[in-house]
N, CA, C and O atoms as a GROMACS GRO file, in nm:
protein
  588
    1UNK      N    1   0.085  -0.118   0.000
    1UNK     CA    2   0.000   0.000   0.000
    1UNK      C    3   0.089   0.124   0.000
    1UNK      O    4   0.183   0.134   0.080
    2UNK      N    5   0.060   0.216  -0.088
    2UNK     CA    6   0.138   0.340  -0.091
    2UNK      C    7   0.101   0.426   0.028
    2UNK      O    8  -0.005   0.409   0.088
    3UNK      N    9   0.189   0.519   0.062
    3UNK     CA   10   0.162   0.603   0.178
    3UNK      C   11   0.043   0.696   0.155
    3UNK      O   12  -0.011   0.750   0.251
    4UNK      N   13   0.002   0.715   0.028
    4UNK     CA   14  -0.110   0.805  -0.001
    4UNK      C   15  -0.242   0.732  -0.016
    4UNK      O   16  -0.348   0.795  -0.019
    5UNK      N   17  -0.238   0.600  -0.027
    5UNK     CA   18  -0.361   0.524  -0.045
    5UNK      C   19  -0.447   0.532   0.081
    5UNK      O   20  -0.397   0.524   0.193
    6UNK      N   21  -0.575   0.548   0.060
    6UNK     CA   22  -0.670   0.554   0.170
    6UNK      C   23  -0.753   0.427   0.170
    6UNK      O   24  -0.797   0.380   0.065
    7UNK      N   25  -0.774   0.370   0.289
    7UNK     CA   26  -0.844   0.243   0.303
    7UNK      C   27  -0.957   0.258   0.405
    7UNK      O   28  -0.943   0.326   0.506
    8UNK      N   29  -1.070   0.194   0.375
    8UNK     CA   30  -1.182   0.185   0.468
    8UNK      C   31  -1.194   0.038   0.508
    8UNK      O   32  -1.194  -0.050   0.422
    9UNK      N   33  -1.205   0.012   0.638
    9UNK     CA   34  -1.229  -0.123   0.687
    9UNK      C   35  -1.349  -0.119   0.781
    9UNK      O   36  -1.351  -0.042   0.877
   10UNK      N   37  -1.448  -0.203   0.752
   10UNK     CA   38  -1.572  -0.206   0.828
   10UNK      C   39  -1.605  -0.352   0.857
   10UNK      O   40  -1.580  -0.440   0.774
   11UNK      N   41  -1.661  -0.378   0.974
   11UNK     CA   42  -1.693  -0.515   1.012
   11UNK      C   43  -1.830  -0.516   1.080
   11UNK      O   44  -1.866  -0.422   1.150
   12UNK      N   45  -1.904  -0.626   1.059
   12UNK     CA   46  -2.032  -0.646   1.127
   12UNK      C   47  -2.054  -0.795   1.146
   12UNK      O   48  -1.983  -0.877   1.087
   13UNK      N   49  -2.151  -0.830   1.227
   13UNK     CA   50  -2.191  -0.970   1.245
   13UNK      C   51  -2.336  -0.982   1.202
   13UNK      O   52  -2.421  -0.900   1.238
   14UNK      N   53  -2.364  -1.087   1.124
   14UNK     CA   54  -2.498  -1.112   1.073
   14UNK      C   55  -2.546  -1.246   1.126
   14UNK      O   56  -2.471  -1.344   1.126
   15UNK      N   57  -2.670  -1.250   1.169
   15UNK     CA   58  -2.730  -1.374   1.221
   15UNK      C   59  -2.777  -1.462   1.106
   15UNK      O   60  -2.896  -1.488   1.090
   16UNK      N   61  -2.681  -1.508   1.026
   16UNK     CA   62  -2.708  -1.600   0.915
   16UNK      C   63  -2.574  -1.664   0.877
   16UNK      O   64  -2.470  -1.603   0.897
   17UNK      N   65  -2.577  -1.786   0.824
   17UNK     CA   66  -2.452  -1.853   0.787
   17UNK      C   67  -2.387  -1.790   0.663
   17UNK      O   68  -2.455  -1.723   0.586
   18UNK      N   69  -2.256  -1.812   0.644
   18UNK     CA   70  -2.185  -1.750   0.531
   18UNK      C   71  -2.247  -1.777   0.394
   18UNK      O   72  -2.246  -1.688   0.309
   19UNK      N   73  -2.300  -1.898   0.370
   19UNK     CA   74  -2.356  -1.925   0.237
   19UNK      C   75  -2.478  -1.838   0.209
   19UNK      O   76  -2.504  -1.802   0.094
   20UNK      N   77  -2.554  -1.803   0.312
   20UNK     CA   78  -2.668  -1.712   0.294
   20UNK      C   79  -2.619  -1.569   0.273
   20UNK      O   80  -2.667  -1.500   0.182
   21UNK      N   81  -2.526  -1.525   0.354
   21UNK     CA   82  -2.474  -1.387   0.344
   21UNK      C   83  -2.404  -1.365   0.210
   21UNK      O   84  -2.417  -1.259   0.150
   22UNK      N   85  -2.330  -1.465   0.164
   22UNK     CA   86  -2.255  -1.454   0.038
   22UNK      C   87  -2.346  -1.412  -0.078
   22UNK      O   88  -2.305  -1.332  -0.163
   23UNK      N   89  -2.466  -1.466  -0.082
   23UNK     CA   90  -2.559  -1.434  -0.192
   23UNK      C   91  -2.595  -1.286  -0.198
   23UNK      O   92  -2.632  -1.235  -0.303
   24UNK      N   93  -2.583  -1.216  -0.086
   24UNK     CA   94  -2.613  -1.073  -0.085
   24UNK      C   95  -2.506  -0.991  -0.157
   24UNK      O   96  -2.523  -0.870  -0.176
   25UNK      N   97  -2.396  -1.054  -0.195
   25UNK     CA   98  -2.290  -0.988  -0.272
   25UNK      C   99  -2.285  -1.036  -0.417
   25UNK      O  100  -2.207  -0.984  -0.497
   26UNK      N  101  -2.369  -1.135  -0.451
   26UNK     CA  102  -2.361  -1.192  -0.585
   26UNK      C  103  -2.494  -1.202  -0.658
   26UNK      O  104  -2.496  -1.220  -0.780
   27UNK      N  105  -2.604  -1.190  -0.589
   27UNK     CA  106  -2.737  -1.201  -0.648
   27UNK      C  107  -2.798  -1.061  -0.656
   27UNK      O  108  -2.817  -0.995  -0.554
   28UNK      N  109  -2.830  -1.016  -0.777
   28UNK     CA  110  -2.880  -0.879  -0.798
   28UNK      C  111  -3.003  -0.847  -0.714
   28UNK      O  112  -3.012  -0.738  -0.657
   29UNK      N  113  -3.097  -0.939  -0.705
   29UNK     CA  114  -3.220  -0.914  -0.628
   29UNK      C  115  -3.191  -0.902  -0.479
   29UNK      O  116  -3.250  -0.818  -0.411
   30UNK      N  117  -3.100  -0.985  -0.429
   30UNK     CA  118  -3.066  -0.977  -0.287
   30UNK      C  119  -2.979  -0.854  -0.259
   30UNK      O  120  -2.990  -0.794  -0.152
   31UNK      N  121  -2.893  -0.818  -0.354
   31UNK     CA  122  -2.806  -0.701  -0.334
   31UNK      C  123  -2.889  -0.576  -0.306
   31UNK      O  124  -2.860  -0.500  -0.214
   32UNK      N  125  -2.994  -0.554  -0.387
   32UNK     CA  126  -3.072  -0.431  -0.370
   32UNK      C  127  -3.162  -0.434  -0.247
   32UNK      O  128  -3.227  -0.334  -0.217
   33UNK      N  129  -3.167  -0.544  -0.176
   33UNK     CA  130  -3.239  -0.544  -0.048
   33UNK      C  131  -3.163  -0.461   0.054
   33UNK      O  132  -3.223  -0.411   0.150
   34UNK      N  133  -3.030  -0.446   0.036
   34UNK     CA  134  -2.949  -0.371   0.133
   34UNK      C  135  -2.875  -0.253   0.073
   34UNK      O  136  -2.838  -0.161   0.146
   35UNK      N  137  -2.853  -0.253  -0.059
   35UNK     CA  138  -2.777  -0.144  -0.120
   35UNK      C  139  -2.824  -0.120  -0.262
   35UNK      O  140  -2.826  -0.211  -0.345
   36UNK      N  141  -2.863   0.005  -0.288
   36UNK     CA  142  -2.899   0.043  -0.423
   36UNK      C  143  -3.046   0.026  -0.455
   36UNK      O  144  -3.123  -0.032  -0.377
   37UNK      N  145  -3.083   0.078  -0.571
   37UNK     CA  146  -3.220   0.066  -0.618
   37UNK      C  147  -3.226  -0.019  -0.744
   37UNK      O  148  -3.335  -0.044  -0.798
   38UNK      N  149  -3.113  -0.064  -0.791
   38UNK     CA  150  -3.102  -0.154  -0.906
   38UNK      C  151  -2.960  -0.207  -0.911
   38UNK      O  152  -2.866  -0.139  -0.869
   39UNK      N  153  -2.944  -0.329  -0.964
   39UNK     CA  154  -2.810  -0.386  -0.973
   39UNK      C  155  -2.802  -0.483  -1.091
   39UNK      O  156  -2.897  -0.556  -1.120
   40UNK      N  157  -2.688  -0.483  -1.157
   40UNK     CA  158  -2.655  -0.583  -1.258
   40UNK      C  159  -2.524  -0.646  -1.213
   40UNK      O  160  -2.418  -0.585  -1.220
   41UNK      N  161  -2.534  -0.770  -1.168
   41UNK     CA  162  -2.418  -0.840  -1.116
   41UNK      C  163  -2.392  -0.967  -1.196
   41UNK      O  164  -2.484  -1.046  -1.221
   42UNK      N  165  -2.269  -0.987  -1.236
   42UNK     CA  166  -2.226  -1.109  -1.305
   42UNK      C  167  -2.107  -1.163  -1.226
   42UNK      O  168  -1.992  -1.138  -1.262
   43UNK      N  169  -2.136  -1.238  -1.117
   43UNK     CA  170  -2.033  -1.274  -1.020
   43UNK      C  171  -1.938  -1.385  -1.066
   43UNK      O  172  -1.949  -1.501  -1.026
   44UNK      N  173  -1.845  -1.346  -1.151
   44UNK     CA  174  -1.737  -1.434  -1.196
   44UNK      C  175  -1.621  -1.342  -1.232
   44UNK      O  176  -1.643  -1.224  -1.259
   45UNK      N  177  -1.498  -1.392  -1.231
   45UNK     CA  178  -1.385  -1.305  -1.266
   45UNK      C  179  -1.409  -1.234  -1.400
   45UNK      O  180  -1.445  -1.297  -1.500
   46UNK      N  181  -1.388  -1.103  -1.400
   46UNK     CA  182  -1.413  -1.013  -1.513
   46UNK      C  183  -1.561  -0.986  -1.539
   46UNK      O  184  -1.595  -0.917  -1.635
   47UNK      N  185  -1.649  -1.041  -1.454
   47UNK     CA  186  -1.792  -1.016  -1.469
   47UNK      C  187  -1.828  -0.876  -1.420
   47UNK      O  188  -1.757  -0.816  -1.340
   48UNK      N  189  -1.939  -0.826  -1.468
   48UNK     CA  190  -1.985  -0.690  -1.441
   48UNK      C  191  -2.037  -0.674  -1.298
   48UNK      O  192  -2.110  -0.758  -1.246
   49UNK      N  193  -1.998  -0.562  -1.237
   49UNK     CA  194  -2.052  -0.516  -1.110
   49UNK      C  195  -2.108  -0.377  -1.137
   49UNK      O  196  -2.033  -0.285  -1.170
   50UNK      N  197  -2.239  -0.360  -1.124
   50UNK     CA  198  -2.301  -0.229  -1.146
   50UNK      C  199  -2.420  -0.214  -1.051
   50UNK      O  200  -2.510  -0.298  -1.049
   51UNK      N  201  -2.417  -0.106  -0.972
   51UNK     CA  202  -2.523  -0.081  -0.875
   51UNK      C  203  -2.572   0.062  -0.892
   51UNK      O  204  -2.494   0.157  -0.888
   52UNK      N  205  -2.703   0.076  -0.911
   52UNK     CA  206  -2.765   0.208  -0.919
   52UNK      C  207  -2.801   0.252  -0.778
   52UNK      O  208  -2.883   0.188  -0.711
   53UNK      N  209  -2.740   0.361  -0.734
   53UNK     CA  210  -2.764   0.413  -0.600
   53UNK      C  211  -2.878   0.516  -0.604
   53UNK      O  212  -2.912   0.565  -0.712
   54UNK      N  213  -2.936   0.547  -0.489
   54UNK     CA  214  -3.037   0.652  -0.485
   54UNK      C  215  -2.978   0.784  -0.539
   54UNK      O  216  -2.859   0.809  -0.526
   55UNK      N  217  -3.062   0.865  -0.600
   55UNK     CA  218  -3.017   0.994  -0.650
   55UNK      C  219  -2.957   0.988  -0.789
   55UNK      O  220  -2.901   1.087  -0.837
   56UNK      N  221  -2.967   0.873  -0.856
   56UNK     CA  222  -2.920   0.862  -0.993
   56UNK      C  223  -2.771   0.835  -1.009
   56UNK      O  224  -2.719   0.849  -1.119
   57UNK      N  225  -2.702   0.797  -0.903
   57UNK     CA  226  -2.559   0.767  -0.911
   57UNK      C  227  -2.540   0.618  -0.939
   57UNK      O  228  -2.618   0.535  -0.892
   58UNK      N  229  -2.436   0.584  -1.015
   58UNK     CA  230  -2.408   0.444  -1.047
   58UNK      C  231  -2.264   0.410  -1.012
   58UNK      O  232  -2.171   0.479  -1.053
   59UNK      N  233  -2.248   0.303  -0.936
   59UNK     CA  234  -2.116   0.249  -0.904
   59UNK      C  235  -2.093   0.131  -0.997
   59UNK      O  236  -2.182   0.048  -1.016
   60UNK      N  237  -1.972   0.123  -1.054
   60UNK     CA  238  -1.946   0.010  -1.143
   60UNK      C  239  -1.802  -0.034  -1.135
   60UNK      O  240  -1.713   0.040  -1.092
   61UNK      N  241  -1.782  -0.157  -1.178
   61UNK     CA  242  -1.650  -0.219  -1.182
   61UNK      C  243  -1.664  -0.360  -1.232
   61UNK      O  244  -1.757  -0.393  -1.306
   62UNK      N  245  -1.569  -0.445  -1.190
   62UNK     CA  246  -1.570  -0.585  -1.230
   62UNK      C  247  -1.536  -0.673  -1.113
   62UNK      O  248  -1.458  -0.636  -1.025
   63UNK      N  249  -1.596  -0.791  -1.111
   63UNK     CA  250  -1.557  -0.890  -1.012
   63UNK      C  251  -1.416  -0.940  -1.043
   63UNK      O  252  -1.382  -0.964  -1.159
   64UNK      N  253  -1.336  -0.953  -0.940
   64UNK     CA  254  -1.199  -1.005  -0.953
   64UNK      C  255  -1.188  -1.146  -0.897
   64UNK      O  256  -1.115  -1.230  -0.951
   65UNK      N  257  -1.260  -1.173  -0.788
   65UNK     CA  258  -1.254  -1.302  -0.720
   65UNK      C  259  -1.393  -1.334  -0.666
   65UNK      O  260  -1.457  -1.249  -0.604
   66UNK      N  261  -1.437  -1.456  -0.689
   66UNK     CA  262  -1.563  -1.504  -0.633
   66UNK      C  263  -1.534  -1.643  -0.576
   66UNK      O  264  -1.519  -1.740  -0.650
   67UNK      N  265  -1.528  -1.650  -0.443
   67UNK     CA  266  -1.489  -1.772  -0.372
   67UNK      C  267  -1.596  -1.806  -0.270
   67UNK      O  268  -1.578  -1.779  -0.151
   68UNK      N  269  -1.709  -1.866  -0.315
   68UNK     CA  270  -1.819  -1.893  -0.223
   68UNK      C  271  -1.782  -1.998  -0.118
   68UNK      O  272  -1.709  -2.091  -0.149
   69UNK      N  273  -1.830  -1.984   0.004
   69UNK     CA  274  -1.897  -1.867   0.061
   69UNK      C  275  -1.800  -1.785   0.146
   69UNK      O  276  -1.839  -1.734   0.250
   70UNK      N  277  -1.675  -1.771   0.102
   70UNK     CA  278  -1.574  -1.708   0.186
   70UNK      C  279  -1.537  -1.565   0.148
   70UNK      O  280  -1.526  -1.478   0.234
   71UNK      N  281  -1.518  -1.541   0.018
   71UNK     CA  282  -1.466  -1.410  -0.021
   71UNK      C  283  -1.522  -1.367  -0.156
   71UNK      O  284  -1.552  -1.449  -0.243
   72UNK      N  285  -1.533  -1.237  -0.171
   72UNK     CA  286  -1.563  -1.176  -0.299
   72UNK      C  287  -1.482  -1.047  -0.308
   72UNK      O  288  -1.470  -0.973  -0.211
   73UNK      N  289  -1.427  -1.023  -0.427
   73UNK     CA  290  -1.348  -0.901  -0.449
   73UNK      C  291  -1.390  -0.843  -0.583
   73UNK      O  292  -1.404  -0.915  -0.682
   74UNK      N  293  -1.411  -0.709  -0.584
   74UNK     CA  294  -1.450  -0.643  -0.709
   74UNK      C  295  -1.391  -0.503  -0.713
   74UNK      O  296  -1.364  -0.442  -0.610
   75UNK      N  297  -1.373  -0.453  -0.836
   75UNK     CA  298  -1.333  -0.313  -0.850
   75UNK      C  299  -1.458  -0.228  -0.837
   75UNK      O  300  -1.570  -0.276  -0.855
   76UNK      N  301  -1.437  -0.100  -0.804
   76UNK     CA  302  -1.550  -0.014  -0.767
   76UNK      C  303  -1.514   0.130  -0.801
   76UNK      O  304  -1.400   0.173  -0.783
   77UNK      N  305  -1.611   0.203  -0.850
   77UNK     CA  306  -1.597   0.346  -0.873
   77UNK      C  307  -1.729   0.402  -0.919
   77UNK      O  308  -1.824   0.329  -0.948
   78UNK      N  309  -1.734   0.535  -0.925
   78UNK     CA  310  -1.859   0.606  -0.957
   78UNK      C  311  -1.852   0.664  -1.098
   78UNK      O  312  -1.752   0.724  -1.137
   79UNK      N  313  -1.960   0.646  -1.172
   79UNK     CA  314  -1.963   0.696  -1.309
   79UNK      C  315  -1.967   0.849  -1.314
   79UNK      O  316  -1.938   0.907  -1.419
   80UNK      N  317  -2.003   0.914  -1.203
   80UNK     CA  318  -2.011   1.060  -1.202
   80UNK      C  319  -1.913   1.124  -1.102
   80UNK      O  320  -1.934   1.238  -1.061
   81UNK      N  321  -1.808   1.052  -1.063
   81UNK     CA  322  -1.710   1.107  -0.969
   81UNK      C  323  -1.570   1.088  -1.028
   81UNK      O  324  -1.515   0.978  -1.024
   82UNK      N  325  -1.511   1.195  -1.084
   82UNK     CA  326  -1.379   1.181  -1.145
   82UNK      C  327  -1.268   1.146  -1.045
   82UNK      O  328  -1.162   1.098  -1.086
   83UNK      N  329  -1.290   1.168  -0.915
   83UNK     CA  330  -1.191   1.130  -0.815
   83UNK      C  331  -1.190   0.979  -0.789
   83UNK      O  332  -1.087   0.923  -0.750
   84UNK      N  333  -1.304   0.914  -0.811
   84UNK     CA  334  -1.317   0.770  -0.791
   84UNK      C  335  -1.392   0.713  -0.911
   84UNK      O  336  -1.507   0.671  -0.899
   85UNK      N  337  -1.327   0.711  -1.029
   85UNK     CA  338  -1.396   0.664  -1.149
   85UNK      C  339  -1.420   0.512  -1.146
   85UNK      O  340  -1.359   0.441  -1.067
   86UNK      N  341  -1.510   0.463  -1.233
   86UNK     CA  342  -1.542   0.320  -1.235
   86UNK      C  343  -1.416   0.233  -1.238
   86UNK      O  344  -1.323   0.256  -1.315
   87UNK      N  345  -1.416   0.133  -1.151
   87UNK     CA  346  -1.308   0.036  -1.148
   87UNK      C  347  -1.178   0.082  -1.086
   87UNK      O  348  -1.079   0.009  -1.090
   88UNK      N  349  -1.174   0.202  -1.030
   88UNK     CA  350  -1.047   0.259  -0.982
   88UNK      C  351  -1.008   0.216  -0.841
   88UNK      O  352  -0.893   0.236  -0.801
   89UNK      N  353  -1.099   0.157  -0.765
   89UNK     CA  354  -1.070   0.112  -0.630
   89UNK      C  355  -1.110  -0.035  -0.617
   89UNK      O  356  -1.170  -0.091  -0.709
   90UNK      N  357  -1.075  -0.097  -0.505
   90UNK     CA  358  -1.105  -0.239  -0.487
   90UNK      C  359  -1.176  -0.261  -0.355
   90UNK      O  360  -1.136  -0.208  -0.251
   91UNK      N  361  -1.283  -0.340  -0.360
   91UNK     CA  362  -1.358  -0.380  -0.241
   91UNK      C  363  -1.339  -0.530  -0.223
   91UNK      O  364  -1.364  -0.608  -0.315
   92UNK      N  365  -1.294  -0.570  -0.104
   92UNK     CA  366  -1.283  -0.712  -0.073
   92UNK      C  367  -1.368  -0.741   0.049
   92UNK      O  368  -1.359  -0.672   0.151
   93UNK      N  369  -1.449  -0.845   0.038
   93UNK     CA  370  -1.537  -0.887   0.147
   93UNK      C  371  -1.497  -1.028   0.186
   93UNK      O  372  -1.489  -1.118   0.103
   94UNK      N  373  -1.472  -1.046   0.316
   94UNK     CA  374  -1.438  -1.176   0.371
   94UNK      C  375  -1.548  -1.215   0.469
   94UNK      O  376  -1.588  -1.135   0.554
   95UNK      N  377  -1.596  -1.338   0.457
   95UNK     CA  378  -1.701  -1.390   0.544
   95UNK      C  379  -1.641  -1.499   0.632
   95UNK      O  380  -1.584  -1.596   0.583
   96UNK      N  381  -1.655  -1.482   0.764
   96UNK     CA  382  -1.597  -1.574   0.860
   96UNK      C  383  -1.710  -1.634   0.944
   96UNK      O  384  -1.785  -1.561   1.008
   97UNK      N  385  -1.723  -1.769   0.944
   97UNK     CA  386  -1.827  -1.830   1.029
   97UNK      C  387  -1.806  -1.792   1.175
   97UNK      O  388  -1.693  -1.785   1.224
   98UNK      N  389  -1.918  -1.767   1.244
   98UNK     CA  390  -1.914  -1.730   1.386
   98UNK      C  391  -2.037  -1.790   1.453
   98UNK      O  392  -2.141  -1.725   1.463
   99UNK      N  393  -2.024  -1.914   1.500
   99UNK     CA  394  -2.140  -1.984   1.556
   99UNK      C  395  -2.246  -2.000   1.449
   99UNK      O  396  -2.219  -2.054   1.341
  100UNK      N  397  -2.368  -1.953   1.478
  100UNK     CA  398  -2.478  -1.959   1.382
  100UNK      C  399  -2.477  -1.841   1.286
  100UNK      O  400  -2.563  -1.830   1.199
  101UNK      N  401  -2.380  -1.752   1.301
  101UNK     CA  402  -2.377  -1.630   1.221
  101UNK      C  403  -2.251  -1.617   1.138
  101UNK      O  404  -2.176  -1.713   1.118
  102UNK      N  405  -2.229  -1.496   1.091
  102UNK     CA  406  -2.115  -1.466   1.003
  102UNK      C  407  -2.058  -1.330   1.039
  102UNK      O  408  -2.132  -1.233   1.057
  103UNK      N  409  -1.926  -1.324   1.050
  103UNK     CA  410  -1.857  -1.197   1.060
  103UNK      C  411  -1.827  -1.152   0.917
  103UNK      O  412  -1.765  -1.225   0.840
  104UNK      N  413  -1.870  -1.031   0.883
  104UNK     CA  414  -1.845  -0.973   0.752
  104UNK      C  415  -1.738  -0.867   0.769
  104UNK      O  416  -1.755  -0.771   0.845
  105UNK      N  417  -1.627  -0.885   0.697
  105UNK     CA  418  -1.519  -0.786   0.698
  105UNK      C  419  -1.507  -0.728   0.558
  105UNK      O  420  -1.480  -0.800   0.462
  106UNK      N  421  -1.528  -0.598   0.548
  106UNK     CA  422  -1.521  -0.530   0.419
  106UNK      C  423  -1.402  -0.435   0.422
  106UNK      O  424  -1.384  -0.357   0.515
  107UNK      N  425  -1.320  -0.444   0.316
  107UNK     CA  426  -1.202  -0.358   0.303
  107UNK      C  427  -1.209  -0.291   0.166
  107UNK      O  428  -1.208  -0.359   0.063
  108UNK      N  429  -1.215  -0.158   0.166
  108UNK     CA  430  -1.221  -0.080   0.042
  108UNK      C  431  -1.089  -0.005   0.030
  108UNK      O  432  -1.060   0.084   0.109
  109UNK      N  433  -1.009  -0.042  -0.068
  109UNK     CA  434  -0.875   0.015  -0.083
  109UNK      C  435  -0.863   0.093  -0.213
  109UNK      O  436  -0.942   0.077  -0.306
  110UNK      N  437  -0.761   0.178  -0.217
  110UNK     CA  438  -0.732   0.256  -0.338
  110UNK      C  439  -0.803   0.390  -0.345
  110UNK      O  440  -0.798   0.456  -0.448
  111UNK      N  441  -0.868   0.430  -0.237
  111UNK     CA  442  -0.935   0.560  -0.237
  111UNK      C  443  -0.828   0.670  -0.242
  111UNK      O  444  -0.724   0.657  -0.178
  112UNK      N  445  -0.853   0.778  -0.318
  112UNK     CA  446  -0.746   0.873  -0.348
  112UNK      C  447  -0.713   0.976  -0.241
  112UNK      O  448  -0.605   1.035  -0.245
  113UNK      N  449  -0.803   0.999  -0.144
  113UNK     CA  450  -0.777   1.106  -0.048
  113UNK      C  451  -0.861   1.087   0.079
  113UNK      O  452  -0.948   1.000   0.085
  114UNK      N  453  -0.834   1.170   0.179
  114UNK     CA  454  -0.905   1.162   0.307
  114UNK      C  455  -1.055   1.183   0.291
  114UNK      O  456  -1.135   1.114   0.354
  115UNK      N  457  -1.092   1.279   0.207
  115UNK     CA  458  -1.236   1.307   0.187
  115UNK      C  459  -1.308   1.184   0.135
  115UNK      O  460  -1.413   1.147   0.188
  116UNK      N  461  -1.254   1.120   0.032
  116UNK     CA  462  -1.319   1.002  -0.024
  116UNK      C  463  -1.319   0.886   0.076
  116UNK      O  464  -1.416   0.811   0.083
  117UNK      N  465  -1.212   0.872   0.152
  117UNK     CA  466  -1.208   0.768   0.255
  117UNK      C  467  -1.319   0.791   0.358
  117UNK      O  468  -1.389   0.697   0.396
  118UNK      N  469  -1.335   0.915   0.400
  118UNK     CA  470  -1.438   0.948   0.499
  118UNK      C  471  -1.578   0.923   0.441
  118UNK      O  472  -1.662   0.863   0.507
  119UNK      N  473  -1.602   0.970   0.319
  119UNK     CA  474  -1.735   0.954   0.257
  119UNK      C  475  -1.768   0.805   0.237
  119UNK      O  476  -1.878   0.761   0.269
  120UNK      N  477  -1.673   0.729   0.185
  120UNK     CA  478  -1.698   0.587   0.161
  120UNK      C  479  -1.707   0.510   0.294
  120UNK      O  480  -1.781   0.412   0.303
  121UNK      N  481  -1.633   0.553   0.394
  121UNK     CA  482  -1.644   0.491   0.526
  121UNK      C  483  -1.783   0.506   0.584
  121UNK      O  484  -1.840   0.409   0.635
  122UNK      N  485  -1.839   0.628   0.575
  122UNK     CA  486  -1.977   0.650   0.622
  122UNK      C  487  -2.074   0.563   0.542
  122UNK      O  488  -2.164   0.501   0.599
  123UNK      N  489  -2.055   0.560   0.412
  123UNK     CA  490  -2.144   0.481   0.326
  123UNK      C  491  -2.140   0.333   0.357
  123UNK      O  492  -2.244   0.270   0.372
  124UNK      N  493  -2.020   0.277   0.367
  124UNK     CA  494  -2.011   0.133   0.394
  124UNK      C  495  -2.064   0.098   0.532
  124UNK      O  496  -2.126  -0.007   0.548
  125UNK      N  497  -2.041   0.182   0.632
  125UNK     CA  498  -2.098   0.154   0.765
  125UNK      C  499  -2.251   0.152   0.758
  125UNK      O  500  -2.315   0.063   0.814
  126UNK      N  501  -2.307   0.249   0.689
  126UNK     CA  502  -2.453   0.256   0.673
  126UNK      C  503  -2.504   0.131   0.603
  126UNK      O  504  -2.602   0.070   0.646
  127UNK      N  505  -2.436   0.093   0.494
  127UNK     CA  506  -2.484  -0.021   0.417
  127UNK      C  507  -2.462  -0.153   0.490
  127UNK      O  508  -2.546  -0.243   0.478
  128UNK      N  509  -2.355  -0.168   0.565
  128UNK     CA  510  -2.340  -0.293   0.640
  128UNK      C  511  -2.444  -0.303   0.751
  128UNK      O  512  -2.485  -0.414   0.786
  129UNK      N  513  -2.487  -0.190   0.807
  129UNK     CA  514  -2.598  -0.193   0.902
  129UNK      C  515  -2.725  -0.246   0.833
  129UNK      O  516  -2.799  -0.325   0.890
  130UNK      N  517  -2.748  -0.201   0.711
  130UNK     CA  518  -2.864  -0.248   0.634
  130UNK      C  519  -2.850  -0.397   0.600
  130UNK      O  520  -2.947  -0.472   0.606
  131UNK      N  521  -2.727  -0.439   0.564
  131UNK     CA  522  -2.704  -0.579   0.532
  131UNK      C  523  -2.725  -0.667   0.655
  131UNK      O  524  -2.773  -0.780   0.642
  132UNK      N  525  -2.690  -0.618   0.773
  132UNK     CA  526  -2.710  -0.693   0.896
  132UNK      C  527  -2.857  -0.729   0.913
  132UNK      O  528  -2.891  -0.839   0.956
  133UNK      N  529  -2.944  -0.636   0.880
  133UNK     CA  530  -3.089  -0.658   0.888
  133UNK      C  531  -3.135  -0.753   0.777
  133UNK      O  532  -3.202  -0.853   0.804
  134UNK      N  533  -3.099  -0.722   0.652
  134UNK     CA  534  -3.144  -0.802   0.538
  134UNK      C  535  -3.090  -0.944   0.544
  134UNK      O  536  -3.164  -1.040   0.519
  135UNK      N  537  -2.962  -0.959   0.576
  135UNK     CA  538  -2.900  -1.091   0.579
  135UNK      C  539  -2.961  -1.183   0.682
  135UNK      O  540  -2.959  -1.305   0.666
  136UNK      N  541  -3.015  -1.126   0.788
  136UNK     CA  542  -3.080  -1.206   0.893
  136UNK      C  543  -3.228  -1.229   0.862
  136UNK      O  544  -3.300  -1.285   0.945
  137UNK      N  545  -3.272  -1.186   0.742
  137UNK     CA  546  -3.411  -1.210   0.702
  137UNK      C  547  -3.505  -1.094   0.726
  137UNK      O  548  -3.625  -1.106   0.702
  138UNK      N  549  -3.452  -0.982   0.775
  138UNK     CA  550  -3.536  -0.865   0.802
  138UNK      C  551  -3.549  -0.774   0.681
  138UNK      O  552  -3.493  -0.803   0.575
  139UNK      N  553  -3.622  -0.666   0.698
  139UNK     CA  554  -3.643  -0.569   0.590
  139UNK      C  555  -3.586  -0.434   0.634
  139UNK      O  556  -3.646  -0.368   0.720
  140UNK      N  557  -3.472  -0.392   0.577
  140UNK     CA  558  -3.415  -0.263   0.615
  140UNK      C  559  -3.486  -0.145   0.550
  140UNK      O  560  -3.449  -0.030   0.575
  141UNK      N  561  -3.588  -0.170   0.468
  141UNK     CA  562  -3.658  -0.062   0.398
  141UNK      C  563  -3.588  -0.026   0.269
  141UNK      O  564  -3.478  -0.074   0.242
  142UNK      N  565  -3.650   0.058   0.190
  142UNK     CA  566  -3.596   0.100   0.063
  142UNK      C  567  -3.470   0.186   0.084
  142UNK      O  568  -3.464   0.267   0.177
  143UNK      N  569  -3.372   0.167  -0.001
  143UNK     CA  570  -3.250   0.247   0.005
  143UNK      C  571  -3.283   0.388  -0.042
  143UNK      O  572  -3.328   0.408  -0.155
  144UNK      N  573  -3.260   0.484   0.044
  144UNK     CA  574  -3.287   0.624   0.012
  144UNK      C  575  -3.168   0.708   0.056
  144UNK      O  576  -3.091   0.668   0.144
  145UNK      N  577  -3.154   0.824  -0.004
  145UNK     CA  578  -3.047   0.915   0.035
  145UNK      C  579  -3.074   0.963   0.177
  145UNK      O  580  -3.182   1.015   0.205
  146UNK      N  581  -2.976   0.945   0.269
  146UNK     CA  582  -2.999   0.989   0.407
  146UNK      C  583  -3.018   1.141   0.413
  146UNK      O  584  -2.955   1.217   0.340
  147UNK      N  585  -3.107   1.182   0.501
  147UNK     CA  586  -3.132   1.327   0.514
  147UNK      C  587  -3.042   1.387   0.618
  147UNK      O  588  -3.048   1.507   0.642
   0.00000   0.00000   0.00000
């Protein structure tokens, strides 16, 4: 890691086994239960990762690694943010069994500056809170821009 690279690391525990949680990172219908209002996911190396966020923003990249039910890694960036363009950063998710549940560790690397690290850190914390609800079978509600 270069001295200028900014990294976000977020962790949560979900009351569901890793094979159930894993699908929330690879199945378009399950993905939008916790993040986004639309998604096109092709979970295989070089497959498409595209999520439509509230407010008309789109995050896109490609899957790099799909290792069910342990890990998924994809490139990530925003189609309307020149500081973090599509595919310019990397998100890696590791799922660790924990009794009847799963520890989810998300690491977002390659962010260009403190501002983007802070913004993406807030976003991933918010979304992992939503995933904690959805992954356990609950309904976190529609994804909307926080007020």
